[in-house]
C-alpha positions as CSV (number, residue, x, y, z in Angstrom):
1,M,0.2,-0.1,-0.2
2,K,1.6,3.2,-1.3
3,R,2.2,6.0,1.9
4,V,0.7,8.9,1.3
5,Q,3.3,11.7,2.7
6,N,2.6,14.6,5.2
7,P,4.1,17.6,4.4
8,Q,5.5,20.0,7.4
9,I,2.6,22.5,7.2
10,C,3.3,26.3,7.4
11,H,0.6,28.4,8.9
12,G,0.6,31.9,9.7
13,H,-1.1,33.7,7.1
14,S,-4.7,34.7,6.8
15,R,-5.1,35.1,3.1
16,P,-3.9,33.1,-0.3
17,I,0.0,32.6,-0.8
18,V,1.1,34.1,-4.1
19,E,5.0,33.7,-3.8
20,L,7.5,31.7,-2.6
21,A,11.5,32.3,-2.6
22,Y,14.5,30.1,-1.8
23,S,17.6,31.9,-0.9
24,P,21.0,29.9,-2.0
25,V,22.6,28.4,0.9
26,T,24.4,30.9,3.1
27,P,26.6,29.7,6.6
28,D,23.5,30.0,8.0
29,G,21.7,27.8,6.4
30,Y,18.7,28.8,3.4
31,F,15.6,31.0,3.9
32,L,11.9,30.9,2.7
33,T,10.0,34.1,2.1
34,S,6.8,34.3,1.2
35,A,4.2,37.0,-0.3
36,S,0.6,36.9,0.6
37,K,-2.4,39.0,-0.3
38,D,-2.9,39.6,3.7
39,G,0.3,41.9,3.3
40,L,2.2,40.5,5.5
41,P,5.0,38.5,4.4
42,M,6.8,36.5,6.3
43,L,10.6,34.6,6.6
44,R,11.2,31.4,7.8
45,N,13.8,28.7,7.8
46,G,14.0,26.9,4.3
47,A,14.5,23.6,6.0
48,N,11.9,22.9,8.2
49,G,9.4,26.6,7.5
50,D,9.7,27.2,10.9
51,W,8.9,30.9,11.4
52,I,11.7,33.7,11.9
53,G,9.8,36.7,11.6
54,T,7.0,39.5,9.9
55,F,8.0,42.4,7.6
56,Q,5.4,44.7,8.8
57,G,4.7,48.1,6.6
58,H,2.7,47.4,3.5
59,K,-1.0,48.3,3.7
60,G,-2.3,46.1,1.1
61,A,-1.7,42.4,-0.8
62,V,1.8,41.9,-0.8
63,W,2.5,40.4,-4.4
64,S,6.3,39.5,-4.6
65,C,8.5,38.8,-1.7
66,R,12.3,37.8,-2.5
67,L,16.1,37.7,-0.7
68,N,19.1,38.5,-1.8
69,N,21.7,35.8,-2.5
70,T,23.3,36.1,0.8
71,A,20.3,36.5,2.2
72,M,20.9,39.5,4.5
73,L,18.5,42.0,2.1
74,A,14.5,40.9,1.6
75,A,12.6,43.6,-1.2
76,T,8.5,43.0,-1.4
77,A,6.1,44.2,-3.8
78,S,2.8,45.1,-2.8
79,A,-1.1,46.9,-4.2
80,D,-0.2,49.5,-2.1
81,F,1.3,51.3,-4.7
82,S,5.2,50.8,-2.9
83,A,8.1,47.9,-3.0
84,K,10.3,48.3,0.2
85,V,13.6,47.1,0.8
86,W,14.4,44.5,4.5
87,D,16.9,44.2,7.2
88,A,16.0,40.5,6.5
89,I,18.1,40.6,10.2
90,T,16.1,43.1,12.1
91,G,13.6,43.0,10.0
92,D,13.5,46.9,9.8
93,E,12.5,49.0,6.5
94,L,15.4,50.6,4.8
95,H,13.9,51.8,2.0
96,H,10.3,52.3,0.9
97,L,10.2,53.2,-3.3
98,E,6.4,54.6,-3.8
99,H,5.2,53.9,-7.7
100,G,2.2,55.3,-9.4
101,H,0.6,52.2,-9.6
102,I,0.5,48.2,-8.3
103,V,3.6,46.4,-7.8
104,R,3.7,43.5,-8.8
105,T,7.2,41.5,-9.1
106,V,10.6,42.4,-7.6
107,H,14.2,40.6,-8.2
108,F,17.6,41.5,-6.9
109,A,20.4,41.2,-9.3
110,H,22.8,37.7,-8.8
111,Q,25.8,39.5,-8.5
112,S,25.4,43.1,-8.0
113,S,23.2,45.6,-6.1
114,K,20.9,45.7,-8.5
115,L,17.0,45.8,-7.8
116,V,14.7,45.6,-10.5
117,T,10.7,46.3,-10.0
118,G,7.5,45.9,-12.2
119,G,3.8,46.1,-12.2
120,Y,0.8,48.2,-13.6
121,F,2.9,51.4,-13.8
122,Q,3.2,53.4,-17.2
123,Q,4.4,50.2,-18.5
124,R,8.1,49.9,-17.6
125,L,10.4,48.3,-15.2
126,R,12.5,50.4,-13.0
127,I,16.2,49.6,-11.7
128,Y,17.2,50.2,-8.3
129,D,21.0,50.7,-7.4
130,L,20.9,49.9,-3.3
131,Q,24.1,51.9,-3.2
132,K,23.1,54.5,-4.8
133,M,20.0,54.8,-3.6
134,D,19.8,59.2,-3.6
135,S,19.8,58.9,-7.7
136,E,16.9,58.0,-10.1
137,P,16.3,54.8,-10.4
138,G,16.7,53.5,-14.8
139,T,14.0,52.5,-16.3
140,V,13.2,50.0,-19.2
141,R,10.5,51.7,-21.0
142,D,8.0,50.8,-23.9
143,V,7.5,47.5,-21.8
144,P,4.6,46.2,-24.0
145,D,1.9,45.4,-21.6
146,K,1.6,45.4,-17.4
147,V,4.0,43.5,-15.8
148,R,3.7,40.0,-14.1
149,C,7.0,38.9,-13.3
150,A,10.2,40.1,-13.8
151,A,13.6,38.1,-13.4
152,W,17.2,39.2,-13.7
153,H,19.4,36.7,-15.9
154,H,22.2,35.3,-14.6
155,N,24.6,38.3,-16.4
156,D,22.7,41.0,-14.4
157,N,22.6,42.6,-17.9
158,L,19.3,40.9,-19.3
159,I,15.9,41.1,-17.4
160,L,13.2,38.4,-18.0
161,T,9.6,39.9,-18.0
162,S,6.1,38.4,-18.5
163,Y,3.1,40.3,-18.9
164,T,-0.5,39.9,-17.7
165,D,-2.3,39.8,-20.4
166,Q,-0.5,38.8,-23.3
167,P,1.9,35.4,-24.1
168,G,5.5,35.8,-24.4
169,I,8.8,36.6,-22.6
170,G,10.5,39.9,-23.4
171,V,14.5,40.0,-22.4
172,W,15.1,43.3,-22.2
173,D,19.3,44.6,-22.1
174,T,19.5,46.9,-19.4
175,R,22.7,49.1,-20.7
176,T,20.4,50.0,-24.0
177,S,16.8,49.6,-22.4
178,T,16.3,47.6,-25.7
179,L,13.7,44.4,-26.0
180,V,16.5,42.4,-27.8
181,K,14.2,38.8,-27.6
182,T,11.2,37.6,-27.2
183,L,10.7,33.7,-26.2
184,Q,7.4,32.5,-27.4
185,T,4.7,30.9,-25.5
186,G,1.2,29.8,-25.9
187,K,-0.2,31.6,-23.0
188,E,0.5,34.2,-20.6
189,V,3.4,33.1,-18.8
190,T,2.9,33.4,-14.6
191,S,5.8,31.8,-13.5
192,I,9.6,32.5,-14.3
193,E,12.6,30.8,-12.3
194,I,16.3,30.9,-13.0
195,S,18.5,27.8,-12.1
196,Q,20.9,28.9,-9.5
197,D,23.6,28.1,-12.2
198,G,22.1,29.9,-14.8
199,R,21.8,27.1,-17.0
200,Y,18.2,26.7,-17.2
201,V,14.9,28.9,-17.1
202,T,11.5,27.0,-15.9
203,T,8.1,28.8,-17.4
204,A,4.6,28.5,-16.6
205,D,1.9,28.8,-19.1
206,G,-1.6,27.5,-19.7
207,T,-0.9,24.2,-19.1
208,E,2.5,24.1,-20.3
209,V,5.8,24.0,-18.3
210,R,8.7,25.2,-20.6
211,F,12.7,24.7,-19.8
212,W,14.9,27.1,-21.8
213,D,19.1,27.1,-22.3
214,G,19.7,29.9,-19.6
215,D,22.8,31.1,-21.6
216,K,20.8,31.0,-25.5
217,L,17.5,31.1,-24.1
218,E,16.2,28.7,-26.5
219,P,13.8,26.7,-25.8
220,I,14.7,23.2,-24.9
221,K,11.8,21.1,-24.4
222,S,8.1,21.9,-22.7
223,F,5.5,18.9,-21.0
224,S,1.6,19.7,-21.4
225,Q,-0.5,18.8,-17.8
226,Q,-3.6,18.0,-17.8
227,Y,-4.6,21.0,-15.6
228,S,-3.9,25.0,-15.8
229,V,0.0,25.3,-14.2
230,E,0.2,28.4,-12.5
231,S,4.1,27.7,-11.3
232,A,6.7,25.6,-11.7
233,S,10.5,24.9,-10.4
234,F,13.3,22.8,-12.1
235,C,16.2,20.9,-9.5
236,P,19.1,19.9,-12.0
237,E,20.4,17.9,-9.7
238,K,17.7,15.4,-9.2
239,G,16.4,15.9,-12.8
240,R,13.0,16.9,-11.1
241,F,10.5,19.2,-12.0
242,V,7.7,20.3,-9.9
243,A,4.3,22.0,-11.0
244,G,1.1,23.6,-9.6
245,G,-1.7,25.0,-10.3
246,G,-5.7,24.9,-10.6
247,D,-6.3,21.6,-9.3
248,M,-4.7,22.1,-5.7
249,W,-2.0,19.9,-5.8
250,A,1.3,19.3,-5.8
251,H,2.9,17.9,-8.7
252,L,6.3,15.7,-9.2
253,H,7.4,14.9,-12.6
254,D,10.8,13.0,-14.3
255,Y,12.5,16.1,-16.3
256,E,13.5,13.6,-19.2
257,T,10.7,12.0,-19.6
258,G,8.1,14.7,-18.2
259,A,6.6,11.4,-16.4
260,E,4.4,12.0,-13.5
261,L,6.1,10.8,-10.1
262,E,3.8,11.6,-7.6
263,C,0.7,13.8,-6.5
264,N,0.6,15.5,-3.5
265,R,-2.8,16.2,-2.0
266,G,-3.6,18.3,0.9
267,H,-4.1,21.7,-0.4
268,H,-8.0,23.0,-0.3
269,G,-7.1,26.0,-3.5
270,P,-5.5,26.4,-6.0
271,V,-1.7,26.5,-5.8
272,H,-0.5,29.9,-6.9
273,T,3.6,29.1,-6.1
274,I,6.0,26.3,-5.8
275,R,9.3,26.3,-5.6
276,F,12.2,24.1,-4.7
277,A,14.9,24.2,-1.8
278,P,18.4,24.7,-2.9
279,G,20.0,21.1,-3.1
280,G,16.8,19.5,-3.8
281,E,15.7,17.5,-1.1
282,S,12.4,19.1,-0.3
283,Y,10.4,21.8,-2.4
284,A,7.2,23.8,-0.9
285,S,3.9,25.2,-2.4
286,G,1.9,28.3,-1.3
287,S,-1.8,27.9,-1.9
288,E,-5.5,29.8,-2.1
289,D,-6.0,28.1,1.0
290,G,-3.1,30.3,2.6
291,T,-0.7,27.8,3.9
292,I,2.9,26.6,2.9
293,R,3.5,23.2,2.8
294,I,6.8,21.6,2.6
295,W,7.0,18.2,0.9
296,E,9.8,15.5,0.7
297,T,11.3,15.2,-2.9
298,D,11.0,11.1,-4.0
299,F,8.8,10.4,-0.8
300,A,7.5,7.5,-3.1
301,Q,10.4,5.8,-3.9
302,K,12.8,6.4,-0.6
303,T,9.5,4.8,1.4
304,E,9.2,1.9,-1.3
305,N,13.0,1.5,-1.0
306,G,12.9,1.7,2.7
307,D,10.3,-0.7,2.9
308,A,12.0,-3.2,0.8
309,A,14.9,-2.9,2.9
310,A,12.9,-3.4,5.9
311,A,11.3,-6.5,4.7
312,A,14.2,-8.2,3.6
313,A,15.8,-7.6,6.7
314,A,13.2,-8.9,8.9
315,A,13.4,-12.4,6.4
316,V,17.0,-12.7,7.6
317,T,16.0,-12.2,10.8
318,S,13.2,-14.4,10.5
319,A,15.9,-17.2,8.8
320,A,18.5,-16.8,11.5
321,N,16.0,-17.3,14.2
322,G,14.5,-20.9,11.8
323,S,11.1,-19.4,11.8
């Protein structure tokens, strides 16, 4: 009989979870941030989900929450027409970044002090240099639609953006503020993830999970699902990807074949966000039901192997006892 996985359930939010993001591994471990419509982004221990703190100050739903590479800074994007930068150690607000409309996404550059924001304001991206906050932010103008997601490419010169009302991913060169490429998708892209080593870009649109070469920004493969996919995450070390969406379940797949390996049930609403932890031993899902659930990767395979080993050991013991 197949065992049912009991995930670590993280309570604390009172409204839907709309984005989760892990930090890289730091000398103090790794961390998990959550953005929620309750307006109270949270910081947790990434390994076990234990609550560390809440960033208090927004007056509207928080759509995005990110940590920088050292996990010393956090950034948030909100429906209150602002983005904020926080000290992730003390929880203090460091910078209040006023915008003219809803801010939907924030993302730290990988190797620099830059932060990009995007949303419903004037169809543009703003780029802040956190070491020069007295200066006006840079802008990428002529973005064709309201921005849903924005993510720095690993070279910190390009930004990948998706839009709320049109398909495709725009690749913008921040040095020239020009669109240099568009990655074609069938539907609006609701999730963009760039792997920690920069080799892969994983996206979700409609019922598709797509994988792109992180250097060439060319398609590698895609897999169609039987449900609307809102978020997807890839772990190259494990050869696994996870996806979540409208059917309320967290799905684990084999990257080579696309085969579904596990379907984890437990959420009571659509899964809006799903992300692998560093190293891929677990992954977290956030839902309309206001909870975060942390799942063990390859749980079924591990338990089957463990049960088989236990049965073999019991057989050896039984034979030795002459029974």
